[in-house]
C-alpha positions, -999 to +999 in steps of 0.1 A: +425+067-379+423+085-413+394+064-425+375+066-394+376+107-401+368+103-438+338+083-425+326+102-400+327+135-419+306+117-447+284+105-421+280+143-405+271+156-441+247+134-448+230+137-412+223+176-417+195+188-443+205+225-446+236+244-460+246+282-453+221+291-481+193+277-467+200+291-429+200+325-448+165+322-463+150+316-429+137+348-413+139+347-375+133+379-369+162+388-347+177+414-374+145+430-390+142+464-396+115+483-373+091+512-379+083+536-349+053+551-346+057+579-319+025+596-304+018+613-270-017+619-246-028+649-271-025+628-301-061+623-315-074+588-320-078+590-356-043+601-362-029+569-344-057+548-361-046+563-398-008+552-389-020+517-376-041+512-402-018+525-431+016+503-413-006+469-410-015+474-447+021+479-461+044+460-437+022+427-440+044+410-461+081+425-455+105+421-425+094+455-411+080+451-375+058+483-365+053+494-331+034+521-316+049+540-285+035+564-262+059+586-250+040+599-223+033+564-209+066+549-219+092+578-215+120+552-212+116+531-241+146+527-261+132+538-292+128+574-275+169+579-275+164+573-314+142+600-320+160+627-299+192+617-315+171+627-351+160+658-333+126+650-330+108+665-301+072+670-312+046+641-319+031+621-337+064+610-353+080+582-374+115+563-374+127+535-396+155+515-381+178+493-391+193+458-378+227+481-371+204+508-353+215+534-377+180+554-381+161+577-404+130+598-398+099+595-419+080+624-429+041+617-423+028+649-413+005+657-381-028+649-396-050+622-401-050+628-437-013+637-444-006+601-424-026+585-449-013+599-476+023+600-469+032+570-446+022+543-473+042+560-499+074+561-478+067+526-464+066+515-505+100+537-510+115+517-481+109+478-489+106+480-525+123+489-557+135+476-589+168+467-583+163+450-549+132+429-567+155+416-587+183+409-563+152+392-542+146+371-572+180+362-580+189+353-547+156+332-543+163+311-575+201+306-577+228+300-556+239+338-546+242+370-562+273+391-565+264+429-565+289+451-580+281+490-573+297+510-600+315+543-592+330+568-615+360+549-626+351+534-656+384+512-658+379+502-623+343+495-630+352+470-658+380+450-638+353+451-608+328+433-633+355+410-646+366+396-613+328+391-604+320+373-635+354+354-626+342+342-590+308+334-605+322+310-631+346+293-608+315+286-584+296+276-615+324+253-627+324+236-593+286+231-585+288+195-589+311+191-555+286+206-532+272+186-502+238+194-510+227+203-545+218+240-554+202+239-588+213+272-605+245+289-603+254+324-588+247+354-609+264+391-612+241+423-608+256+456-615+243+491-596+252+518-618+252+553-607+223+564-628+206+542-603+217+558-572+186+577-566+162+547-571+180+530-553+190+549-521+173+531-497+197+499-512+229+523-509+214+532-471+215+495-462+248+491-474+261+524-452+272+538-487+263+572-499+260+574-539+278+605-543+311+593-525+311+562-544+343+570-567+352+532-574+332+502-575+324+480-545+306+448-540+283+428-519+271+394-519+235+381-512+219+348-511+186+331-496+161+356-484+184+383-498+207+382-468+240+396-471+271+376-466+302+389-455+309+429-453+306+453-482+340+449-503+359+482-506+374+487-540+407+471-533+390+442-520+365+437-550+390+405-566+384+374-580+397+353-548+377+372-519+344+369-540+352+334-550+359+330-514+330+347-499+305+331-522+321+294-516+306+295-480+271+298-495+272+261-505+287+248-474+270+222-449+251+243-419+266+225-392+303+231-411+315+251-380+314+282-396+314+315-375+278+321-371+282+362-379+288+349-415+250+333-413+235+361-395+242+386-421+213+419-427+185+412-449+174+438-475+143+457-461+120+444-489+084+430-494+083+394-499+049+388-515+034+357-522+050+355-557+085+359-541+081+337-513+068+307-538+101+311-560+120+305-530+102+277-513+103+260-547+143+265-550+148+254-516+122+225-518+111+235-483+092+261-467+115+284-446+085+300-429+072+266-416+075+270-377+091+237-373+120+246-401+124+278-381+130+258-351+157+239-361+176+267-378+173+286-348+186+255-327+217+251-355+226+291-350+223+288-310+246+257-311+272+277-334+300+304-326+300+340-326+332+354-328+332+390-315+344+423-338+340+429-374+351+405-404+389+418-401+410+421-432+388+410-462+424+413-480+435+383-462+406+365-465+416+362-506+444+336-500+441+301-499+405+294-479+412+288-443+447+273-447+434+248-474+460+242-499+464+209-522+497+192-519+512+167-545+524+135-522+553+110-535+562+080-524+594+060-526+594+030-542+597-001-515+630-023-517+620-056-522+648-073-507+643-053-474+643-072-443+625-054-412+638-065-377+606-079-363+615-067-327+618-029-339+585-037-359+566-056-330+531-044-323+517-054-289+489-081-297+457-096-277+466-130-261+447-150-288+466-135-312+496-141-297+492-175-295+483-179-329+515-164-337+533-183-316+518-215-330+524-203-365+562-200-358+564-233-339+554-250-374+579-232-401+600-252-420+637-249-418+648-213-425+619-203-414+628-176-387+640-153-418+613-163-435+588-147-409+610-118-408+606-112-443+566-117-446+561-093-414+583-070-430+563-073-466+535-068-440+545-037-429+551-023-458+516-031-471+505-013-442+525+018-449+515+019-482+479+013-475+478+039-447+496+064-472+470+054-501+443+064-477+458+092-468+457+101-507+420+093-503+413+116-474+429+142-491+406+140-522+376+138-501+383+168-480+393+186-514+360+175-531+339+187-496+359+224-497+327+240-507+341+246-540+362+266-524+386+274-560+395+253-588+429+234-584+454+261-575+479+266-607 
């Protein structure tokens, strides 16, 4: 039974082409950002045209989808409520919305000239920044990225960096055990307070405010700069928690993982040709291929997603999903022990019963005791064989545990 489970697990692993990192590299547009442009019947055509031209040019390679809304023709459009929540009641107007429905107004002016001037700069700010560009390239070409957002406490910052480095090293040291090879190990990137102004959109995406960050936080990205797990609070930035979250990225895509771990938000970003080439080369397939998207969509639909958030991340720092390594000890078998054949008899098919009966009839004097002894030895050998298979099974499962941790000391 144990051997069968091991073989089935190995067969399943061979059947799946993708790991979690691969899934996170495919944009199915269910978690896109949106740019809503609002106008009414009195809005001049050249204003609408200027908006559409600027948005089309700047959003072409991004994960931001644009939509124009005529508030007079479609007064019940859900996006109008977002505008009202931002106290917008005049048109034209623009609102940027994240996958979690948090929104922010964009100042564009009211004329074609001001829109042509302000909207491209605003969209550039929303989709491009130095640190996001660095995270994107690292996520595209390595196992993943641990982003440490530093605070005002130098000692806490140092401890957070050390935890991230240790987690990165643990994964790097165990890359050989991945079900699907990933060439480059994860990396750590830091975001310092002096960079907060330039990375305001990155902080907004993480639902953080720079002036309120006293101690370090952390977030993990992979694939198409997709976040896995929540933003970690200061007390959650530990080696164990970071390692356990990181380890999920290398898991088999059909490992039964809760789908919400695979459906994290992506950074709002410009995935130009160069960056897409880095991603495709590292993955060894094109994540924008329609057939690939169809297959990843099927995998996600077949999985399950539990309600609510990620829960208490402190408990996630314990042994991953209840996994632990145990030492198995077996007593030496007594070579003189005699097992009662009646107590150890297992029902056999009629053909086997006939063969056993024939063998019993041809035994030498004292053959009855010899038969019992042979049966006992066979049972002991069977027990030892099962024990060996159990040890092998534990070893195979441990090797395939997504490199959750090194052997616990």
